[in-house]
VOLUM-939509 format. One line per field, with one value per residue: residue number from 1; residue in three letters; chain; x, y, z of N, C-alpha, C in turn. Coordinates in nm, 3 decimals, padded with zeros to 5 digits. Example, Ala and Ser with C-alpha at 12.3 -4.5 7.8 and 13.67 -1.06 7.14 Angstrom:
REM residues 2
pos: (1, 2)
code: (ALA, SER)
unit: (A, A)
n_u: (01.319, 01.285)
n_v: (-00.569, -00.225)
n_w: (00.780, 00.708)
ca_u: (01.230, 01.367)
ca_v: (-00.450, -00.106)
ca_w: (00.780, 00.714)
c_u: (01.320, 01.290)
c_v: (-00.330, 00.003)
c_w: (00.780, 00.787)
REM end
This chain:
REM residues 158
pos: (1, 2, 3, 4, 5, 6, 7, 8, 9, 10, 11, 12, 13, 14, 15, 16, 17, 18, 19, 20, 21, 22, 23, 24, 25, 26, 27, 28, 29, 30, 31, 32, 33, 34, 35, 36, 37, 38, 39, 40, 41, 42, 43, 44, 45, 46, 47, 48, 49, 50, 51, 52, 53, 54, 55, 56, 57, 58, 59, 60, 61, 62, 63, 64, 65, 66, 67, 68, 69, 70, 71, 72, 73, 74, 75, 76, 77, 78, 79, 80, 81, 82, 83, 84, 85, 86, 87, 88, 89, 90, 91, 92, 93, 94, 95, 96, 97, 98, 99, 100, 101, 102, 103, 104, 105, 106, 107, 108, 109, 110, 111, 112, 113, 114, 115, 116, 117, 118, 119, 120, 121, 122, 123, 124, 125, 126, 127, 128, 129, 130, 131, 132, 133, 134, 135, 136, 137, 138, 139, 140, 141, 142, 143, 144, 145, 146, 147, 148, 149, 150, 151, 152, 153, 154, 155, 156, 157, 158)
code: (MET, ILE, VAL, THR, SER, ILE, ALA, GLY, LYS, SER, PHE, GLY, GLN, LYS, LEU, GLU, GLU, ASN, LYS, THR, ASP, ASP, HIS, ILE, LYS, ARG, THR, SER, TRP, GLU, THR, LEU, TYR, SER, ALA, ALA, PRO, VAL, ASN, THR, HIS, PHE, ARG, PHE, SER, LYS, ILE, ASN, ASP, THR, GLU, THR, PHE, ASP, LEU, LYS, MET, MET, ARG, GLY, ASP, VAL, PHE, SER, ILE, GLU, LYS, ASP, MET, GLU, VAL, ILE, PHE, THR, LEU, ASP, ASN, GLY, ASP, LEU, VAL, LYS, LEU, LYS, ASN, LEU, GLU, TYR, ALA, ILE, THR, CYS, LYS, GLY, CYS, GLY, ALA, VAL, GLY, PHE, ASN, GLY, SER, GLY, ALA, GLU, GLY, ILE, GLN, THR, ALA, TYR, PRO, VAL, SER, LYS, ASP, ASP, LEU, GLU, LYS, LEU, LYS, ALA, HIS, LYS, ALA, VAL, LYS, VAL, ARG, ILE, TYR, ALA, TYR, ASP, GLY, TYR, ILE, ASP, ASN, ASP, ILE, LYS, ASP, GLN, ASN, ALA, ALA, LYS, ILE, MET, ALA, ALA, LEU, ASN, LEU, LEU)
unit: (A, A, A, A, A, A, A, A, A, A, A, A, A, A, A, A, A, A, A, A, A, A, A, A, A, A, A, A, A, A, A, A, A, A, A, A, A, A, A, A, A, A, A, A, A, A, A, A, A, A, A, A, A, A, A, A, A, A, A, A, A, A, A, A, A, A, A, A, A, A, A, A, A, A, A, A, A, A, A, A, A, A, A, A, A, A, A, A, A, A, A, A, A, A, A, A, A, A, A, A, A, A, A, A, A, A, A, A, A, A, A, A, A, A, A, A, A, A, A, A, A, A, A, A, A, A, A, A, A, A, A, A, A, A, A, A, A, A, A, A, A, A, A, A, A, A, A, A, A, A, A, A, A, A, A, A, A, A)
n_u: (-00.923, -00.709, -00.795, -00.897, -00.600, -00.478, -00.717, -00.537, -00.340, -00.408, -00.503, -00.348, -00.287, -00.157, -00.102, 00.309, 00.420, 00.404, 00.398, 00.295, 00.367, 00.520, 00.289, 00.339, 00.181, 00.194, 00.087, 00.118, 00.315, 00.186, 00.046, -00.050, -00.073, 00.034, 00.234, 00.360, 00.619, 00.643, 00.554, 00.396, 00.365, 00.199, 00.079, -00.022, 00.007, 00.047, 00.062, 00.101, -00.174, -00.130, -00.246, -00.085, -00.111, 00.126, 00.367, 00.553, 00.715, 00.811, 00.903, 01.115, 01.300, 01.458, 01.298, 01.140, 00.879, 00.719, 00.752, 00.410, 00.275, -00.018, -00.116, -00.429, -00.744, -00.963, -01.322, -01.539, -01.765, -01.776, -01.715, -01.357, -01.035, -00.804, -00.466, -00.195, 00.199, 00.376, 00.638, 00.962, 01.053, 01.341, 01.424, 01.576, 01.885, 01.725, 01.463, 01.209, 01.169, 01.006, 01.083, 01.308, 01.284, 01.356, 01.565, 01.801, 01.692, 01.591, 01.444, 01.140, 01.058, 00.729, 00.493, 00.199, -00.019, -00.401, -00.673, -00.924, -01.203, -01.094, -00.945, -01.267, -01.435, -01.265, -01.246, -01.547, -01.606, -01.530, -01.191, -01.116, -00.963, -00.630, -00.471, -00.101, 00.080, 00.446, 00.728, 00.767, 00.525, 00.189, 00.084, -00.184, -00.397, -00.601, -00.697, -00.724, -01.002, -00.914, -00.670, -00.847, -00.956, -00.742, -00.729, -00.914, -00.894, -00.629, -00.686, -00.894, -00.765, -00.587)
n_v: (-02.647, -02.450, -02.190, -02.192, -02.165, -01.939, -01.775, -01.841, -01.680, -01.434, -01.277, -01.399, -01.353, -01.314, -01.393, -01.236, -01.200, -01.323, -01.323, -01.448, -01.441, -01.183, -01.015, -00.944, -00.895, -00.855, -00.872, -00.952, -00.769, -00.604, -00.498, -00.139, 00.040, 00.079, 00.251, 00.377, 00.613, 00.556, 00.378, 00.134, -00.037, -00.157, -00.276, -00.395, -00.409, -00.517, -00.413, -00.528, -00.334, -00.177, -00.079, -00.092, 00.085, 00.047, 00.121, 00.138, 00.299, 00.374, 00.588, 00.681, 00.843, 01.122, 01.142, 01.283, 01.204, 01.337, 01.412, 01.309, 01.402, 01.303, 01.034, 00.969, 00.827, 00.784, 00.640, 00.455, 00.511, 00.792, 00.898, 01.006, 00.818, 00.942, 00.939, 00.955, 01.015, 00.832, 00.884, 01.098, 01.041, 00.969, 00.865, 00.603, 00.390, 00.058, 00.086, 00.098, -00.146, -00.448, -00.773, -00.804, -00.635, -00.321, -00.294, -00.212, 00.102, 00.438, 00.424, 00.459, 00.379, 00.400, 00.413, 00.434, 00.469, 00.336, 00.422, 00.237, 00.320, 00.405, 00.129, 00.001, 00.140, 00.115, -00.182, -00.179, -00.113, -00.057, 00.093, 00.408, 00.556, 00.722, 00.947, 01.073, 01.186, 01.407, 01.558, 01.679, 01.742, 01.581, 01.216, 01.140, 00.880, 00.618, 00.351, 00.032, -00.178, -00.485, -00.446, -00.263, -00.550, -00.625, -00.527, -00.433, -00.773, -00.801, -00.668, -00.815, -01.024, -00.971)
n_w: (-01.403, -01.483, -01.527, -01.219, -01.095, -01.190, -01.111, -00.831, -00.813, -00.884, -00.689, -00.476, -00.143, 00.134, 00.461, 00.516, 00.724, 01.080, 01.350, 01.699, 01.934, 01.938, 01.813, 01.599, 01.212, 00.892, 00.575, 00.283, 00.012, -00.304, -00.504, -00.558, -00.831, -01.119, -01.329, -01.654, -01.455, -01.326, -01.032, -00.757, -00.455, -00.169, 00.191, 00.492, 00.850, 01.096, 01.387, 01.811, 01.877, 01.643, 01.320, 01.001, 00.647, 00.423, 00.297, -00.006, -00.346, -00.639, -00.878, -01.107, -01.004, -00.745, -00.443, -00.177, 00.115, 00.374, 00.727, 00.781, 00.582, 00.339, 00.263, 00.003, -00.022, -00.244, -00.222, -00.343, -00.257, -00.297, 00.020, 00.171, 00.257, 00.484, 00.505, 00.738, 00.725, 00.874, 00.884, 00.888, 00.483, 00.295, -00.050, -00.198, -00.253, -00.415, -00.201, -00.334, -00.427, -00.490, -00.485, -00.716, -00.952, -00.982, -00.743, -00.821, -00.828, -00.756, -00.445, -00.239, 00.102, 00.281, 00.585, 00.682, 00.976, 01.051, 01.123, 01.341, 01.232, 00.988, 00.852, 00.897, 00.691, 00.498, 00.407, 00.348, 00.138, -00.203, -00.336, -00.510, -00.619, -00.523, -00.371, -00.381, -00.152, -00.173, -00.060, -00.308, -00.414, -00.550, -00.678, -00.850, -00.907, -01.089, -00.860, -01.049, -01.022, -00.958, -00.784, -00.605, -00.485, -00.401, -00.177, -00.037, 00.011, 00.198, 00.407, 00.514, 00.545, 00.817)
ca_u: (-00.779, -00.637, -00.856, -00.819, -00.454, -00.534, -00.754, -00.496, -00.238, -00.415, -00.557, -00.264, -00.322, -00.155, 00.000, 00.467, 00.486, 00.226, 00.417, 00.184, 00.484, 00.566, 00.164, 00.347, 00.104, 00.193, 00.060, 00.239, 00.346, 00.075, 00.038, -00.164, -00.117, 00.160, 00.229, 00.537, 00.722, 00.493, 00.515, 00.381, 00.325, 00.106, 00.083, -00.051, 00.075, -00.030, 00.193, 00.043, -00.277, -00.160, -00.210, 00.021, -00.055, 00.251, 00.420, 00.701, 00.666, 00.920, 00.892, 01.285, 01.434, 01.505, 01.247, 01.077, 00.747, 00.765, 00.594, 00.254, 00.187, -00.097, -00.196, -00.540, -00.758, -01.123, -01.416, -01.660, -01.974, -01.773, -01.613, -01.253, -00.985, -00.746, -00.348, -00.120, 00.316, 00.428, 00.818, 01.019, 01.120, 01.381, 01.468, 01.711, 01.845, 01.605, 01.359, 01.100, 01.105, 00.923, 01.179, 01.415, 01.264, 01.353, 01.608, 01.867, 01.670, 01.524, 01.250, 01.082, 00.922, 00.698, 00.423, 00.106, -00.208, -00.487, -00.751, -01.044, -01.295, -01.055, -00.963, -01.437, -01.468, -01.169, -01.329, -01.638, -01.589, -01.380, -01.090, -01.128, -00.819, -00.580, -00.313, 00.006, 00.190, 00.538, 00.741, 00.752, 00.399, 00.163, 00.050, -00.320, -00.445, -00.626, -00.722, -00.758, -01.086, -00.778, -00.601, -00.932, -00.963, -00.637, -00.762, -00.989, -00.804, -00.563, -00.768, -00.920, -00.676, -00.589)
ca_v: (-02.604, -02.399, -02.077, -02.206, -02.144, -01.774, -01.699, -01.748, -01.608, -01.293, -01.279, -01.488, -01.266, -01.414, -01.334, -01.275, -01.215, -01.365, -01.352, -01.452, -01.334, -01.016, -00.973, -00.872, -01.000, -00.835, -00.875, -00.963, -00.652, -00.648, -00.371, -00.069, 00.102, 00.123, 00.337, 00.421, 00.515, 00.557, 00.166, 00.151, -00.192, -00.128, -00.460, -00.368, -00.425, -00.489, -00.436, -00.537, -00.330, -00.056, -00.130, 00.039, 00.097, 00.045, 00.222, 00.120, 00.310, 00.415, 00.681, 00.778, 00.945, 01.106, 01.223, 01.257, 01.225, 01.482, 01.316, 01.416, 01.366, 01.196, 00.974, 01.014, 00.713, 00.789, 00.568, 00.411, 00.540, 00.917, 00.903, 00.980, 00.794, 00.986, 00.875, 01.082, 00.943, 00.814, 00.994, 01.172, 00.950, 00.980, 00.784, 00.535, 00.238, -00.017, 00.124, 00.109, -00.249, -00.559, -00.894, -00.782, -00.536, -00.190, -00.339, -00.064, 00.166, 00.501, 00.444, 00.495, 00.255, 00.428, 00.349, 00.516, 00.468, 00.354, 00.391, 00.110, 00.369, 00.376, -00.011, -00.076, 00.159, 00.030, -00.268, -00.205, 00.025, 00.002, 00.226, 00.395, 00.658, 00.742, 01.062, 01.014, 01.333, 01.330, 01.697, 01.842, 01.757, 01.472, 01.192, 01.119, 00.731, 00.593, 00.168, -00.069, -00.330, -00.602, -00.383, -00.283, -00.619, -00.656, -00.394, -00.598, -00.944, -00.750, -00.614, -00.950, -01.132, -00.911)
ca_w: (-01.330, -01.506, -01.423, -01.054, -01.067, -01.216, -00.990, -00.735, -00.858, -00.922, -00.581, -00.322, -00.090, 00.194, 00.587, 00.529, 00.836, 01.180, 01.496, 01.786, 02.037, 01.925, 01.813, 01.439, 01.121, 00.768, 00.426, 00.150, -00.089, -00.436, -00.649, -00.571, -00.831, -01.198, -01.473, -01.587, -01.429, -01.117, -00.951, -00.574, -00.399, -00.074, 00.175, 00.582, 00.897, 01.248, 01.527, 01.862, 01.835, 01.607, 01.152, 00.912, 00.549, 00.449, 00.115, -00.116, -00.392, -00.709, -01.031, -01.175, -00.933, -00.558, -00.415, 00.001, 00.191, 00.540, 00.815, 00.852, 00.470, 00.343, 00.121, 00.034, -00.040, -00.244, -00.170, -00.428, -00.206, -00.242, 00.089, 00.137, 00.321, 00.475, 00.600, 00.724, 00.749, 00.994, 00.986, 00.773, 00.417, 00.158, -00.139, -00.149, -00.387, -00.400, -00.154, -00.328, -00.514, -00.446, -00.545, -00.794, -01.023, -00.968, -00.656, -00.824, -00.918, -00.659, -00.447, -00.082, 00.176, 00.441, 00.662, 00.757, 01.061, 00.994, 01.231, 01.317, 01.119, 00.838, 00.861, 00.901, 00.559, 00.341, 00.399, 00.292, -00.015, -00.284, -00.360, -00.659, -00.638, -00.491, -00.491, -00.266, -00.154, -00.175, -00.060, -00.405, -00.555, -00.494, -00.745, -00.824, -00.996, -01.077, -00.841, -01.097, -00.993, -00.894, -00.660, -00.545, -00.413, -00.335, -00.066, 00.065, 00.068, 00.230, 00.575, 00.575, 00.679, 00.970)
c_u: (-00.763, -00.692, -00.828, -00.694, -00.402, -00.552, -00.663, -00.383, -00.276, -00.448, -00.486, -00.308, -00.253, -00.028, 00.186, 00.509, 00.431, 00.327, 00.403, 00.168, 00.514, 00.470, 00.174, 00.241, 00.110, 00.210, 00.207, 00.207, 00.219, 00.094, -00.077, -00.164, 00.032, 00.149, 00.301, 00.572, 00.722, 00.503, 00.503, 00.304, 00.291, 00.130, -00.060, -00.014, -00.006, 00.016, 00.126, -00.124, -00.263, -00.159, -00.204, -00.046, 00.090, 00.296, 00.531, 00.600, 00.833, 00.923, 00.999, 01.327, 01.419, 01.360, 01.232, 00.962, 00.772, 00.672, 00.512, 00.139, 00.074, -00.105, -00.378, -00.661, -00.926, -01.273, -01.497, -01.797, -01.895, -01.689, -01.481, -01.188, -00.893, -00.571, -00.266, 00.028, 00.370, 00.519, 00.861, 01.077, 01.203, 01.407, 01.585, 01.759, 01.782, 01.492, 01.211, 01.074, 01.038, 01.003, 01.238, 01.433, 01.204, 01.472, 01.759, 01.866, 01.633, 01.380, 01.296, 00.958, 00.834, 00.552, 00.294, -00.051, -00.323, -00.608, -00.873, -01.096, -01.240, -01.085, -01.172, -01.409, -01.349, -01.231, -01.483, -01.704, -01.473, -01.322, -01.109, -01.063, -00.744, -00.481, -00.268, 00.072, 00.344, 00.633, 00.752, 00.660, 00.281, 00.155, -00.065, -00.306, -00.586, -00.672, -00.831, -00.869, -01.006, -00.727, -00.679, -00.950, -00.902, -00.594, -00.807, -01.028, -00.704, -00.605, -00.773, -00.835, -00.627, -00.612)
c_v: (-02.498, -02.224, -02.084, -02.139, -01.985, -01.734, -01.712, -01.713, -01.445, -01.217, -01.347, -01.414, -01.384, -01.287, -01.369, -01.220, -01.248, -01.430, -01.330, -01.396, -01.244, -00.981, -00.917, -00.959, -00.896, -00.920, -00.886, -00.844, -00.687, -00.404, -00.255, 00.025, 00.048, 00.182, 00.425, 00.572, 00.517, 00.391, 00.204, 00.009, -00.121, -00.291, -00.304, -00.452, -00.433, -00.510, -00.429, -00.437, -00.193, -00.138, 00.034, 00.062, 00.125, 00.061, 00.203, 00.227, 00.368, 00.487, 00.771, 00.855, 00.989, 01.192, 01.177, 01.253, 01.253, 01.347, 01.407, 01.363, 01.292, 01.100, 00.910, 00.905, 00.692, 00.706, 00.509, 00.498, 00.724, 00.963, 00.923, 00.960, 00.899, 00.943, 00.910, 00.970, 00.963, 00.930, 01.030, 01.071, 01.023, 00.911, 00.682, 00.391, 00.109, -00.074, 00.052, 00.019, -00.367, -00.664, -00.732, -00.686, -00.440, -00.225, -00.181, 00.067, 00.273, 00.485, 00.506, 00.380, 00.369, 00.411, 00.523, 00.421, 00.488, 00.367, 00.271, 00.187, 00.341, 00.256, -00.011, 00.005, 00.096, -00.075, -00.325, -00.138, 00.017, 00.158, 00.227, 00.496, 00.675, 00.850, 01.028, 01.199, 01.374, 01.548, 01.766, 01.811, 01.682, 01.408, 01.078, 00.914, 00.662, 00.421, 00.113, -00.172, -00.432, -00.547, -00.350, -00.385, -00.658, -00.608, -00.461, -00.698, -00.900, -00.745, -00.680, -01.042, -01.108, -00.887)
c_w: (-01.325, -01.467, -01.266, -01.057, -01.109, -01.165, -00.856, -00.712, -00.853, -00.704, -00.440, -00.222, 00.033, 00.356, 00.553, 00.561, 00.968, 01.324, 01.548, 01.939, 02.021, 01.843, 01.631, 01.306, 01.037, 00.666, 00.359, 00.081, -00.248, -00.448, -00.573, -00.705, -00.995, -01.356, -01.489, -01.630, -01.308, -01.150, -00.812, -00.563, -00.220, 00.018, 00.341, 00.651, 01.031, 01.353, 01.640, 01.817, 01.749, 01.441, 01.122, 00.795, 00.499, 00.294, 00.032, -00.224, -00.497, -00.857, -01.069, -01.097, -00.776, -00.559, -00.202, 00.045, 00.322, 00.598, 00.815, 00.676, 00.434, 00.205, 00.111, -00.084, -00.114, -00.321, -00.330, -00.440, -00.188, -00.087, 00.088, 00.320, 00.342, 00.590, 00.560, 00.732, 00.804, 01.063, 00.822, 00.637, 00.312, 00.028, -00.113, -00.283, -00.335, -00.270, -00.174, -00.422, -00.459, -00.538, -00.589, -00.877, -00.942, -00.828, -00.676, -00.870, -00.702, -00.580, -00.299, -00.048, 00.324, 00.544, 00.744, 00.856, 01.006, 01.091, 01.220, 01.197, 00.921, 00.748, 00.807, 00.725, 00.414, 00.314, 00.295, 00.197, -00.078, -00.302, -00.469, -00.695, -00.573, -00.547, -00.281, -00.275, -00.085, -00.126, -00.213, -00.481, -00.450, -00.701, -00.765, -00.940, -00.968, -01.042, -00.994, -01.021, -00.967, -00.825, -00.577, -00.427, -00.347, -00.179, 00.024, 00.144, 00.198, 00.386, 00.646, 00.671, 00.791, 01.083)
REM end
């Protein structure tokens, strides 16, 4: 029973929003990686026929992500999935927070459209690394197996 509840919490993907009249689906926010001072969360959204990778990030300072800057996933087969930011975004208090934790800190929320081909790649192959570009540089980080599994599980919900 305990193992089942722990497993349920570890991979507790769910649809946070599922409006059939408006054709909107959004998964819950999940951890992409967390390595002080950087904390990142993701979800996937589907509005009509457009799917996006939504990102929330806090890194302990004020920063921006320009339109068309990339998030690049390296997959376990060596392929790269490159996503471009939809619009300019700058940090604001609490914008990178999920829940109360970090609600007073500078953070950012932005979205990256995902093509059907890239969705299929992310479903079929585990993401092992991520690079997130911001105006002042980029952050590289490995993706833990449990977080890679969350990406695949979230995609299967859409």
